[in-house]
C-alpha positions as CSV (number, residue, x, y, z in Angstrom):
1,M,5.6,54.5,-4.1
2,E,3.3,52.2,-2.0
3,L,4.6,49.2,-3.7
4,L,8.2,50.2,-3.2
5,G,7.5,50.8,0.6
6,T,5.9,47.3,0.8
7,T,8.9,45.8,-0.9
8,T,11.4,47.7,1.5
9,V,9.4,46.4,4.5
10,F,9.4,42.8,3.2
11,L,13.2,43.0,2.6
12,L,13.7,44.2,6.1
13,V,11.6,41.6,7.6
14,C,13.4,38.9,5.7
15,I,16.8,40.2,6.7
16,S,15.7,40.4,10.3
17,C,14.5,36.9,10.1
18,M,17.8,35.7,8.7
19,L,19.7,37.5,11.4
20,L,17.4,36.0,14.1
21,F,17.8,32.6,12.7
22,A,21.6,32.9,12.6
23,T,21.7,34.2,16.2
24,W,19.4,31.4,17.4
25,R,21.5,28.7,15.6
26,S,24.7,30.1,17.2
27,M,23.1,30.1,20.7
28,S,21.6,26.7,20.3
29,Q,25.1,25.3,19.6
30,N,25.8,26.5,23.2
31,Q,29.4,27.1,21.9
32,K,31.2,30.5,21.4
33,Q,32.3,31.3,17.8
34,P,35.5,33.3,17.0
35,P,35.1,37.1,17.6
36,G,35.1,39.7,15.0
37,P,33.9,43.2,13.9
38,T,30.1,43.8,13.8
39,A,28.8,42.9,10.3
40,I,26.4,45.1,8.4
41,P,23.5,43.1,6.8
42,I,24.2,42.1,3.2
43,V,27.5,44.0,2.9
44,G,29.1,42.3,5.9
45,N,32.5,43.9,6.9
46,I,33.4,45.0,3.3
47,L,33.2,48.7,4.3
48,Q,35.8,48.0,7.1
49,L,38.3,46.2,4.7
50,N,40.7,47.4,2.1
51,P,39.9,45.3,-1.0
52,W,43.2,46.2,-2.6
53,N,45.2,45.1,0.4
54,L,43.0,42.6,2.2
55,P,46.0,40.9,4.0
56,Q,46.9,44.1,5.6
57,S,43.3,44.7,6.8
58,L,43.1,41.2,8.4
59,K,46.5,41.7,10.1
60,K,45.0,44.8,11.8
61,L,41.9,42.9,12.8
62,S,44.1,40.0,14.2
63,E,45.8,42.6,16.5
64,K,42.3,43.5,18.0
65,Y,40.5,40.1,18.0
66,G,43.4,37.6,18.3
67,P,44.7,34.8,16.0
68,V,41.2,33.3,15.3
69,F,38.5,35.8,14.3
70,T,35.5,36.1,12.1
71,V,34.8,38.5,9.3
72,H,31.9,38.7,6.7
73,L,32.7,39.3,3.0
74,G,29.3,40.3,2.0
75,P,27.0,37.4,3.3
76,Q,29.9,35.1,3.2
77,K,31.2,34.2,6.8
78,V,35.0,33.6,7.0
79,V,37.1,32.5,9.8
80,V,40.6,33.9,9.7
81,L,43.6,32.0,11.1
82,Y,46.6,34.4,11.8
83,G,49.9,33.1,12.9
84,Y,52.0,29.9,12.6
85,D,50.5,28.2,15.7
86,V,46.8,28.4,14.6
87,V,47.6,27.6,11.0
88,K,49.6,24.6,12.0
89,E,47.0,23.4,14.4
90,A,44.2,23.7,11.7
91,L,46.0,22.5,8.6
92,I,48.3,19.7,10.2
93,D,47.0,18.8,13.7
94,Q,43.3,19.0,12.6
95,A,44.0,18.4,9.0
96,D,40.9,16.3,8.2
97,D,38.6,18.9,9.9
98,F,39.9,21.6,7.7
99,S,40.4,19.6,4.6
100,G,37.4,21.2,2.6
101,R,38.1,23.6,-0.2
102,G,36.3,27.0,0.1
103,V,35.4,28.8,-3.0
104,L,34.7,32.5,-3.1
105,P,31.5,33.4,-5.3
106,L,33.9,35.1,-7.8
107,F,35.6,31.7,-8.4
108,K,32.5,29.5,-8.0
109,R,31.1,30.7,-11.3
110,F,34.2,29.7,-13.2
111,F,35.6,26.6,-11.5
112,R,32.2,25.0,-10.5
113,G,33.8,22.8,-7.9
114,T,35.3,20.6,-10.4
115,G,39.1,19.6,-10.8
116,I,41.6,18.9,-8.1
117,V,41.8,22.5,-6.8
118,T,38.3,23.4,-6.1
119,S,36.4,20.0,-5.6
120,N,35.6,18.5,-2.3
121,G,34.8,15.2,-0.6
122,E,35.3,11.9,-2.3
123,T,35.5,13.6,-5.7
124,W,38.5,15.5,-4.5
125,K,40.2,12.4,-2.9
126,Q,39.8,10.4,-6.1
127,L,41.1,13.2,-8.3
128,R,44.0,13.9,-6.1
129,R,45.0,10.3,-5.9
130,F,44.5,9.9,-9.7
131,T,46.6,13.1,-10.5
132,L,49.5,12.0,-8.1
133,T,49.6,8.5,-9.5
134,T,49.4,9.7,-13.0
135,L,52.2,12.4,-12.6
136,R,54.5,9.8,-11.0
137,D,53.7,7.4,-13.9
138,F,54.7,10.3,-16.3
139,G,58.0,10.9,-14.5
140,M,57.4,13.4,-11.6
141,G,59.9,12.6,-8.7
142,K,62.0,10.5,-11.0
143,K,65.2,11.1,-12.9
144,G,63.4,11.5,-16.1
145,I,61.6,14.6,-15.2
146,E,64.8,16.2,-13.9
147,E,66.4,15.5,-17.3
148,R,63.5,17.2,-18.9
149,I,63.9,20.4,-16.8
150,Q,67.6,20.3,-17.5
151,E,67.0,20.2,-21.2
152,E,64.4,23.0,-21.0
153,A,66.8,25.1,-19.0
154,Q,69.4,24.8,-21.8
155,F,66.8,25.8,-24.3
156,L,65.9,28.8,-22.2
157,V,69.6,29.7,-21.8
158,E,70.0,29.7,-25.6
159,R,66.9,31.7,-26.0
160,I,68.1,34.3,-23.6
161,R,71.5,34.4,-25.3
162,N,69.8,35.2,-28.5
163,T,68.6,38.6,-27.2
164,Q,72.2,39.7,-27.5
165,E,72.4,41.6,-24.2
166,Q,69.4,43.9,-25.2
167,P,67.0,44.8,-22.2
168,F,63.8,42.9,-22.4
169,N,60.9,41.7,-20.1
170,P,61.9,37.9,-19.4
171,S,58.2,37.0,-18.3
172,N,57.2,35.3,-21.4
173,F,60.4,33.4,-21.8
174,L,60.1,32.0,-18.2
175,I,56.3,31.2,-18.6
176,H,57.0,29.4,-21.8
177,A,59.9,27.3,-20.3
178,V,57.9,26.4,-17.2
179,S,54.7,25.6,-19.4
180,N,56.9,23.3,-21.5
181,I,57.6,21.1,-18.5
182,I,53.9,20.5,-17.8
183,C,53.5,19.9,-21.6
184,S,56.2,17.3,-21.6
185,I,54.5,15.5,-18.7
186,V,50.9,15.7,-20.0
187,F,51.5,15.5,-23.8
188,G,54.9,13.6,-23.8
189,D,56.8,16.3,-25.6
190,R,57.9,19.9,-25.4
191,F,57.1,22.7,-27.9
192,D,59.4,25.1,-29.7
193,Y,59.2,28.6,-28.2
194,E,58.0,30.1,-31.5
195,D,55.4,27.2,-32.2
196,K,52.2,28.9,-33.0
197,K,50.1,26.0,-31.5
198,F,52.1,26.3,-28.3
199,L,51.6,30.0,-28.1
200,T,47.9,29.6,-28.9
201,L,47.6,27.0,-26.1
202,I,48.9,29.4,-23.6
203,D,46.8,32.2,-24.8
204,L,43.7,30.2,-24.8
205,L,44.0,28.8,-21.3
206,E,41.9,31.6,-20.0
207,E,39.4,31.4,-22.9
208,N,39.2,27.7,-22.4
209,N,38.4,28.4,-18.7
210,K,35.4,30.4,-19.8
211,Y,34.4,27.9,-22.2
212,Q,34.4,25.2,-19.4
213,N,32.0,27.3,-17.4
214,S,29.5,27.3,-20.2
215,L,29.6,23.6,-20.8
216,Q,26.4,21.6,-20.0
217,I,27.6,18.0,-19.7
218,Q,24.6,15.1,-20.0
219,E,26.5,12.9,-17.6
220,K,23.6,11.3,-15.9
221,R,24.8,7.9,-16.9
222,K,28.0,8.6,-15.1
223,A,26.5,10.0,-11.9
224,H,28.3,7.4,-9.9
225,S,31.7,8.3,-11.4
226,H,34.0,11.1,-10.1
227,F,35.9,11.1,-13.4
228,T,33.5,13.0,-15.6
229,I,34.8,14.7,-18.7
230,E,34.3,18.1,-16.9
231,A,36.2,17.0,-13.8
232,L,39.1,15.6,-15.8
233,S,39.4,18.5,-18.2
234,R,39.2,20.9,-15.3
235,T,42.0,19.0,-13.5
236,A,44.2,19.1,-16.7
237,L,43.6,22.9,-16.6
238,D,44.5,23.1,-13.0
239,L,47.8,21.4,-13.7
240,F,48.6,24.1,-16.4
241,F,47.5,26.9,-14.3
242,A,49.1,25.7,-11.0
243,G,52.1,24.2,-12.7
244,T,52.8,27.3,-14.8
245,G,51.7,30.4,-12.9
246,T,53.2,29.7,-9.4
247,T,56.7,28.7,-10.6
248,S,57.0,31.2,-13.4
249,N,55.9,34.1,-11.2
250,T,58.4,33.1,-8.5
251,L,61.2,33.1,-11.1
252,I,60.1,36.3,-12.6
253,Y,60.0,37.8,-9.2
254,G,63.3,36.3,-8.2
255,L,65.2,37.9,-11.1
256,L,63.7,41.3,-10.2
257,I,64.9,40.9,-6.6
258,L,68.4,39.7,-7.6
259,Q,68.7,42.9,-9.6
260,K,68.0,44.9,-6.6
261,Y,70.7,43.0,-4.6
262,P,73.6,42.3,-7.0
263,E,75.9,41.2,-4.2
264,I,73.5,38.3,-3.5
265,A,73.4,37.2,-7.0
266,E,77.2,37.4,-7.1
267,K,77.6,35.4,-4.0
268,A,75.2,32.6,-5.4
269,Q,77.2,32.6,-8.7
270,K,80.4,32.1,-6.8
271,E,78.8,29.0,-5.1
272,I,77.5,27.8,-8.5
273,D,81.0,28.1,-10.1
274,S,82.5,26.3,-7.1
275,V,80.2,23.4,-7.0
276,I,79.1,23.2,-10.6
277,G,81.5,25.0,-12.8
278,R,80.6,26.3,-16.2
279,D,80.8,23.2,-18.2
280,R,77.9,21.0,-17.2
281,S,74.1,21.6,-16.4
282,P,73.0,22.0,-12.8
283,C,71.4,18.8,-11.3
284,M,69.3,18.3,-8.1
285,A,72.2,16.4,-6.4
286,D,74.1,19.8,-6.4
287,R,71.5,21.4,-4.0
288,S,72.8,19.8,-0.9
289,Q,76.3,21.3,-1.6
290,M,74.8,24.8,-2.3
291,P,73.3,26.0,1.0
292,Y,73.6,29.8,0.0
293,T,71.8,29.3,-3.4
294,D,69.2,27.1,-1.8
295,A,68.6,29.8,0.9
296,V,68.3,32.5,-1.8
297,I,65.5,30.4,-3.5
298,H,63.7,29.8,-0.2
299,E,64.0,33.4,0.7
300,I,62.6,34.5,-2.7
301,Q,59.5,32.3,-2.1
302,R,59.2,33.5,1.5
303,F,59.6,37.3,0.6
304,I,57.2,37.4,-2.4
305,D,54.4,35.6,-0.4
306,F,52.7,34.6,-3.6
307,L,49.3,33.6,-2.1
308,P,49.0,35.6,1.1
309,L,45.5,34.3,2.0
310,S,46.3,30.8,0.9
311,V,43.5,29.2,-1.2
312,P,40.4,29.2,1.0
313,H,39.5,26.1,3.0
314,T,36.3,24.9,4.6
315,V,35.6,22.8,7.7
316,I,33.9,19.6,6.6
317,R,32.0,19.0,9.9
318,D,31.1,21.0,13.0
319,T,34.5,21.6,14.5
320,K,35.9,22.5,17.9
321,F,39.0,24.6,17.4
322,R,40.8,25.9,20.6
323,D,38.0,27.4,22.6
324,Y,35.7,28.0,19.6
325,F,33.0,26.3,17.8
326,I,33.2,26.4,13.9
327,P,30.0,25.2,12.0
328,K,30.4,22.9,9.1
329,D,31.0,24.4,5.8
330,T,32.4,27.7,7.3
331,M,35.0,29.2,5.0
332,I,38.5,29.4,6.4
333,F,41.4,31.8,5.5
334,P,44.7,30.2,6.8
335,M,46.8,33.3,6.4
336,L,50.2,32.1,4.9
337,T,51.5,35.6,4.9
338,S,51.3,35.6,8.8
339,V,53.5,32.5,8.8
340,L,56.1,33.6,6.1
341,H,56.4,37.0,7.7
342,D,56.6,35.9,11.3
343,S,59.1,38.3,12.9
344,K,60.1,35.7,15.6
345,E,61.1,33.2,13.1
346,F,62.3,35.5,10.4
347,P,63.9,38.8,12.0
348,N,63.0,41.8,9.9
349,P,60.6,39.8,7.7
350,E,60.0,42.8,5.3
351,K,63.6,42.6,4.4
352,F,64.9,40.2,1.7
353,D,67.8,38.2,3.5
354,P,68.9,34.7,2.5
355,G,70.3,34.6,6.1
356,H,66.7,33.8,7.2
357,F,67.6,30.2,6.0
358,L,71.2,29.9,7.0
359,N,72.8,28.8,10.3
360,A,75.7,30.7,11.8
361,N,78.2,28.3,10.2
362,G,76.6,28.9,6.7
363,T,74.8,25.6,6.4
364,F,71.2,25.5,5.3
365,K,68.5,26.0,8.0
366,K,65.2,24.4,7.6
367,S,62.1,26.1,8.9
368,D,58.7,24.7,9.8
369,Y,57.4,28.3,9.0
370,F,58.3,27.8,5.3
371,M,54.8,27.1,3.9
372,P,54.5,28.8,0.4
373,F,52.8,25.7,-0.8
374,S,50.5,25.6,2.1
375,A,50.4,22.5,4.4
376,G,48.3,19.5,5.3
377,K,45.9,17.6,3.1
378,R,45.4,20.4,0.8
379,A,49.0,21.3,0.3
380,C,50.1,21.9,-3.5
381,A,50.3,18.4,-5.3
382,G,53.0,19.7,-7.5
383,E,55.3,21.1,-4.7
384,G,58.2,18.7,-5.6
385,L,58.0,19.6,-9.2
386,A,57.9,23.2,-8.5
387,R,61.0,23.0,-6.1
388,M,62.9,21.2,-8.8
389,E,62.0,23.7,-11.5
390,M,63.0,26.7,-9.4
391,F,66.3,25.3,-8.4
392,L,67.4,24.1,-12.0
393,F,66.1,27.1,-13.9
394,L,67.4,29.7,-11.6
395,T,70.9,28.2,-11.2
396,A,71.1,27.6,-15.0
397,I,70.4,31.4,-15.6
398,L,72.9,32.4,-12.9
399,Q,75.5,30.1,-14.3
400,N,75.4,31.7,-17.6
401,F,74.5,35.2,-17.2
402,T,75.0,38.3,-15.0
403,L,71.8,40.5,-14.6
404,K,72.1,44.1,-15.7
405,P,69.2,46.2,-14.6
406,V,67.9,49.1,-16.7
407,L,67.5,51.1,-13.4
408,D,70.0,51.9,-10.7
409,C,69.6,49.4,-7.9
410,K,68.2,51.7,-5.4
411,D,65.4,52.7,-7.8
412,I,64.3,49.0,-8.4
413,N,60.8,48.5,-6.8
414,I,60.5,44.9,-5.5
415,F,57.3,45.3,-3.7
416,P,54.3,43.6,-5.4
417,V,51.6,45.1,-7.4
418,A,48.7,45.7,-5.0
419,T,46.5,42.5,-5.2
420,T,44.3,40.6,-2.8
421,L,44.7,37.0,-3.9
422,A,48.2,36.7,-5.4
423,N,51.4,39.0,-5.2
424,T,52.8,39.6,-8.6
425,P,56.0,41.7,-9.4
426,Q,56.2,45.1,-11.0
427,P,56.8,44.8,-14.8
428,Y,60.5,45.3,-15.6
429,K,63.2,44.9,-18.3
430,V,66.8,43.5,-17.7
431,S,69.8,42.7,-19.8
432,F,71.6,39.3,-19.6
433,L,75.3,39.5,-20.0
434,P,77.1,36.3,-20.9
435,R,79.5,35.1,-18.1
């Protein structure tokens, strides 16, 4: 008992010293830091937040503390940016200051700061430059990659047609189709949908991620290089995860939403018939003539709000932001959900409405608030590819099929499964009726 008491006192003294040091450091900077709720030692503000709906909890705190505020996730200090103005100022106007990648402890164990997504500093700059150059060399942004997506879209259409109008969950079909685009870029060829090696590759991505975590590379002779085996293999995995998950999730979610609103799907189909017809494949040149379909795709991305918190950033140096001082290495949450659901830019933001991206005369309306791929120096490197895939896959599906939901439209739930990091749709089945 005496030993236990001594240990408790020791821990309390350590905690007190840490808090005093933090207070002294803050005062020594002679700058005010963003306000926020009082944190409890060790647990921080966890007890004041809903871990199953962290975006909603942070929204409520922004109403009390303003667009720039501080929370503590356990011992981890996080500065939250809530609203278009502060997100833009940070990620675009002060892009270099906020260009660091923050990694939550949960991910640090798995990603280890390697690869294009989680690396920092010169390693990140070199890997991003190498990745973009390599993808361009393999066809991204060129006619060749568009033709690959068109070809894959036709394979997807035939695979759907073979379901013979029976209801099924289209998730795997869409995941396989999108994955094949990355495969064609990285490996130079696509896989048959029933190819066991292809299916194993997809199934083992998560296992491989765990394996990467256990690797112990003897890379001392390459200490000067940013292109270690671990960094390059992690970057390749990043391409598969980011290049498959985001796009396929958006398409899966989009088909669910269009079941809920068949009148929107029908209007898009009329535009597809008018511009493309039924006898040729959609191409990217069609998009400029299809404002309504383009607006539908943008609204799907806005509405689903795939990464409400964005991927965490950090400031790479002591930073003055507005009237606040943010110490170097502080984690930043630029809340993309606060931008995509801004009620001034998008009236009734909780409602799915393609009109959010249409002018009064029916032409497409661009919006600076459209940030599903984030913004600034850490914006998604594959944004161009993802936009191309979403347009070509979705238009090919609507060109060839009418969606027949299993449930009545009013009973279809289009709100996401409750998650903190990524919004995913409720599981569903649907029939595809040939047009």
